[in-house]
N, C-alpha and C positions, 0 to 999 in steps of 0.2 A: 379699305385699309392699306392694301398693298400700294395703291396709287399715292395715298397720302404719305406713306413711308418713303416712297421713291422721290416724291416732291421735296420732302424734308431733307433727304440726303443731298439732292441736287442743290437746294437753297444753301445748305451748309457748305458744300464744295464751292459753289459759285459766288459765295459771299466774300471770297478773297479777291485781291486786286491785281497781283502780278504772278505770272506763270512762267515756268521754264520747262524745257524738255527734261524728263527724269534722266539722271545720270545712268539709269539702267535701260534707257530706251536707245535702240539702234535703228537708224534709217538706212534703207538700201533700195536700189532699183528692183523693180519686179522682174527685170530681165525680159521685158516684152516691148513690142513696138508701140503699145498704146500710151507709153509715158507714165504709167502708174508707179506708185511707190509702195514699199512694204515697211511697216514699223513693227519692231519686236521689243517687248519689255520683259526682262528676266525676273522682275520682282512679282509680276502678276502672271507670267507665262503666257502672255497673249500676243497674237500677231494681227495686225490690222492692214487692210489694203486701201490705199488712197488712190482715187481715180485721177486721171490726168487733169481734169477740170479743177480739182482741189489741190493738186500737188504743189503748186507754187506757194499757196498760202501756208500749207503745212510745212514745207521745207523752210520757209522764212521763219516760222515760229520755232522750228527745231533749232535753228541757228541762233536766234536772238531772243526767244521768248516773246511774251506779249502781255498786255495789260487789259484790265476790264473783264467783262463777262464773256466767257468763251462762246462763240457763235459758230454755226455751221459745222463743218467737220471737226473743228477744235473742241466743240462741246462734248461730242461722244468720246473723242480721244482723251479728254481730260477726265471725264467720268470713269474711264477705264484705266487710268494710271499712267498713260503715256506722257502726259504733261502734269506737273505737280506744283503746288505752292512753292514759290521761290525760297521760302524760309524753312521748308521741310528738312529735317535731319535724316537724310537718306541712308547714312551709315547705320543709324539706330534702326531704321526700317529694315535694312538687310539683316541686322543681328536678330531682330524679332522673328524674321522668317526662319533663320537657322534654329532659334530657340524653340520654335513651334514644333520642330522635328526632334530635337535632341534633349529637351528638358521635360519631356512627358514621362512622369513616373508611372503612368497607368498603361504604358505600352511596353511589351517585351518581345524581342526578336531573338530566337535561338536557331543557329545553324548547327545541325547535329550530324556527326559522321558515324553511321551505324557500323561501318567497316572502313578501314583504310587500305584494304586490298582492292585490286581491280582486275577485271577480265580482259582489259585492253592494255596495250603498250604503245601509246601514241608517240610518234617520233619527237614531238615537241614537249612532252609531258615533263613537269618539274617535280612530281611527287616521288617519294622513295619507297612506299609500300612496306614500311618497316613494322607497322602495327596492324593487327587484324580486327576481328569483330569486337564490337563494343562490350566492355566488361560489365558483369552484373552489378558491381558496385557503382559504376558510372550511370547505368540505367536508373538505379534507385536514387542516386544523387540528383539526377535531373527531375525525377518525379517529386522528390522531397523539396527541391528548390522551388519548383512551380507551385506546389501545394502551399508553401510558405508565403508566396507572393500573391496567391490567387485573390485574396480579399481586396487587394488594391488595384487589380488589373481590369481594364476594360477590353484589352486586345492582346492575344498571344499569337504570334506568327512563327511558324516552325518551318525551317527549310532543311532538306535532306541533301547531303553532299557526300563525297568520298575522297579517294577510292571510287568505286562504283557502288552506290547505295543499294541497287537492286540485286546485288549478290548477298545481301543480308535482309531479305524482306520480312523475316520473322521479327527482327528488331524494330523495323518500322511499324509493323502491325501492333506489337505489344505497346511500344512507347506512345504511339498515336492514340490508341484506344484509351490508355490510362490518362493521357493529357486531356482528351476530349471529355472524359468523365469529370475531371477536376473543373474544367471550364463550364460544363453544363451546370454543375452544382453551384458555381460562383457567379453565373451569368456573364462570363467572359467570352467575347467573340474569339473563335478559333479559325485559323486558316493555315494552309500548308502548301509548300512548293517542293519541287525536287529537280535536281540537276543530274541528268543521266546521259550515258552514251546511246541509250535507246535500244541496245541489242537484245535485252531481256524483256522489253516492254510489250509482251504479247497480250492477248485478250485476257488470259487468266491473271496475269500480273496487274493489268489495268483494273480488274475487278477488286483485287486486294487493295490497291491504292485508293480507289474511290471509296471503299469501305473505311479506309483510314483518313478520308477527307483530304487526300492529296489531289488538288485540282489545278495546280499550275506546274508546268513542266518546261524545262529547257533541254533541248535535244540538239546535238551538234552534227552537222554535215559539213564536210570539207569540199563542197562542190560536187561535180559529177562523180559517178562511180569510180572512174579512173583516178581522179585526184583524191577523192576520199580514201580509197583503199591504199593509196600510197602512204598515207599518214596514220590512219586509224586502224591499227593492227591488233589482232587477237594476241593475248599474252602467250598462249601455247604455240603460236605460229609466228612469233615476232621476227624470225629470220626469213620468213616466207611471205608471199602475198596472201593477205586475208581479204576475202570478199565480205566485209562487214556492211557495206552499203545496202545491198539488196534486202537484207533482213531488217535493217533499221527503217528503210523506206517502206517496206511492207507493214511494219508496226505502226508507222505514221498513218498509212492509209487505213489500217484497221481502227485506229483511234478516230479518224475522220468519219468513219461510217457508223460510229456510235452516236446515240442521241444525248449522251450525258453532257452536263455542263462542265467545261474545263477550258483552260487556255494553254497553248503550246507556243513557246518561242522556238522557232527553228533558227538556231545560231549557225551562221555560215562563216566559217573560217576561210581565209584566203592567203595565199603567198604569191610571189611574182608570177609563177607559172599558172596557178589555178585562176588568178585574176583575169587572165586573158580569155577564159572560158566561162566566166560567170554569167554572161548574157544568155547564152542558150540554156544554161542550167536554170536560170530564173524563169525562163519560159516553161520549163518542165514543172517547176514548183508552182507556177501560176495556174497551169492547167488543172492541177490537183487540189489546190488550197485557196485560190483567190476568192472564191465565193463563200468561204467559211470564216467568219469573223473570230472563231476560236483560235485560229492560227495566225501568227504574225512572224515577221522575219527580223533578224538582227545580223550585223556584219562586224567581223573583227579580223584585223590582220594578224597572222601568226607572228609571235614574238619569241625572242630568246629569253625564256622565263626562268632560267636556272636549271634546266635539265641537262642530262649527260651529253646530249647531241647538239647543244647550242652552237658550238663552233662550226658545225657543218650544215646548219639549217639555212636554207635560202629564205630571207625575209625582206619585206618591203622597207625602204627607208621610212623614218617617222612621218615626214611630211607626205610622202607618196602614199603611205597606208591611210593617213587621215583623209586625203583627197579621194582616194578610191572608195573608202567606206561611205562617204557622203554621196558619191556618184552612184554607188550600188543601191543606196536607199532610193535615190531618184528613179532609177530603172525599175526597182521593185514596185514603187508606187504607180508608175506608168503601166505596169503589168497587172495592176489590180490587187497586188498584195498589200497586206496591212502593215504600215510602217509606224505603228504606235510606239515602237521602241525609240525611234528618233524623236518623236513628239514629246515623250516623257523626259528626255534629256534637256529640253528647253524649258521645263517647268521649274518653279521655285523648289530648290533642294534636289532637282532632278538629276544633276550631274555630280552630286555629292556621294562618295562611296559609303556603302554600309559600314565599312570598318571605322569610319569617323563617328558613327553614332554610338554614344555611351550606353544606349539601351540594347545594343546588338552584341551577341557573344557567339563565338564558334567553339563548340565542344567536341574534342577529339575522342576517339574510341577508348583511350586510356584515361580520359578525364582532364587532359590538358586543355586549358582555355586559351584560345587565340582571338585575334581581332580580324585577321586576313586569311583567306583561303589559298593564297598564292605563295606563301613563304612559311610553311610549317616548320622548317628546320632553322629559321632565323631566330636566335634567342630573344630578340626584341619583340617578336610576335608571340612568344610564349608568355602570356601575361598573367597566368594564374592556374588554379587547379580547382576542380569541384570535388567535394568530399561526399561520402556515401550518405551522410545525414543532411545534405542539401546546402552546405555552405559554399560560397564562392570565395576562395582565398586569392585576392587580386593584388598584384604588384602595381600600386598606384602610379609609380614613376613611369613604368612601361606603358600602362594603360593610357596615361595622359599624352604620351607621344602620338597616339593615334587619334584621340578625341579632341585635342585642343583645336581652336579655330585656326585653320591652316593659313588664313589670310592675315592674321594678326601680325603687325610689324612689317608687312610686305607692301610697299607703296604701290606696286603694280596691281596687286589684288584689290587694295582698298579703292583704287581709282577705276577698276574694271567694270564695264557694263554687265558682265556675266556673273559678278560676285554672288547675287542671290541664288544662283543655280548651283554653284560648286563650292563657294566659301573657301577656296584654296585647298579643298580636300577631294579633288577629283580622283587622286590616288595618294592616300597617306603613306603607303609604302615607298613610293618614289620620292615623296616629300621628305621622309625620314632619311632615306639613303643619300639624297642629293643636297639636303638642307635647303631646298627651294621648291615651292609648290608648282607642280606642272599644270599646264593648261589642258583641259579636256579637248578631245578631238573635235567635238561639236562647236566649241568656241573658235577653234583655229579655222574652221571652214564655215563660219556662221552665216555668211551671206548665202551660200548655196544651201545650207541646212534650212534656213528660213524659207527659201524659195521652194524647196522640196515639200516641206510641211504645208505651206500655203497652197501649192498646186494640188496636193492630196485633199485638202479641205474643200477646195473648189470642185474637184471631181466628185467627192462624196455628196456635195450639195447639189450636184447636177448642173453646175455652172459651166 
């Protein structure tokens, strides 16, 4: 039956007469001496390698299209979406990809702030720490809201943010337990993630989090101990040097030594100084985590994100930071580290910010509803309030600022090969502030990003 279905699909596709390269397909050199090519399509999230023997045929078809039944390498590339019917409405195709993520009434994503206080005072932090632990009325409001939605949900995804969420573990434990009970009763899938500085993530805390079904973590390191300790300071020692690195790294090693199922993104922030030393540090990370698929790395240049130290922060220029980010992914892959974070950004909807999703809400400890976790004090980001009885009172005008199609009315976005990945909403906050959708860094360095991901796939396949 599977073979018959495949043949029927093939007959349906190849029944057409004229083909063109999809507007979402990009062709680039594999950057190798063998003359091979790489094709990437953002609507299907696929990368294909074309050997030198087939490169001339594929390159010609990419430029001019072709007629008749696809043969040889063109057959497989057409079946996989790199070439499409010349009459296909690809803008509608891209819109359907976005709608598959944003119009699902059965999925709910909540980012909860159990406290807005923090035990760190990182030099580049933008938060004000004005609000403390989550209020009882807000906890009850969240529970009542999910209870009211539970009959229509197939999936509830809960993220914990702060402040530092692990300074309020009792809130995480209570809310998670009650939400899991609701999901179990309604047959709703429950998953949970947590963004933490990692300082309090010892074995006892990990036990609590696993009981709460928190299985995905993001933990930040700013490079080597010297570079990390320069930026990520304890609040009680903010005017002194804080050795936070050793404790966080020890906690990462403790997690690694557990048999539990989980995933950890090790987020590596860098500035112009620490970027010079990323190589040796990656070697250290690789020695400890390269053989454990539960750990993978991500890279972000430090930015001036609205904190009190912005004027004195050394930061990379935009283009410099984007190039370095992709280069570091390449180095990480060569070191055997998991670069899944880069691969995800190439997938359909993979570079679209969570804040653009109308099914995603950030709930502060005082019940304020936000869309973005980077601009809590921006009135445009304060889109509503949750009541104790579980109602979300949303300012629709503000809400739509974040969730509208960021590519609408923008000629550059409409014509862009990367549209199905970001839809002009790589950063709704920047789009709102500048009145123009910014390009994600992955798109800016796309040729190198494709090569990094392709090389990683070949390594994993043993090629």
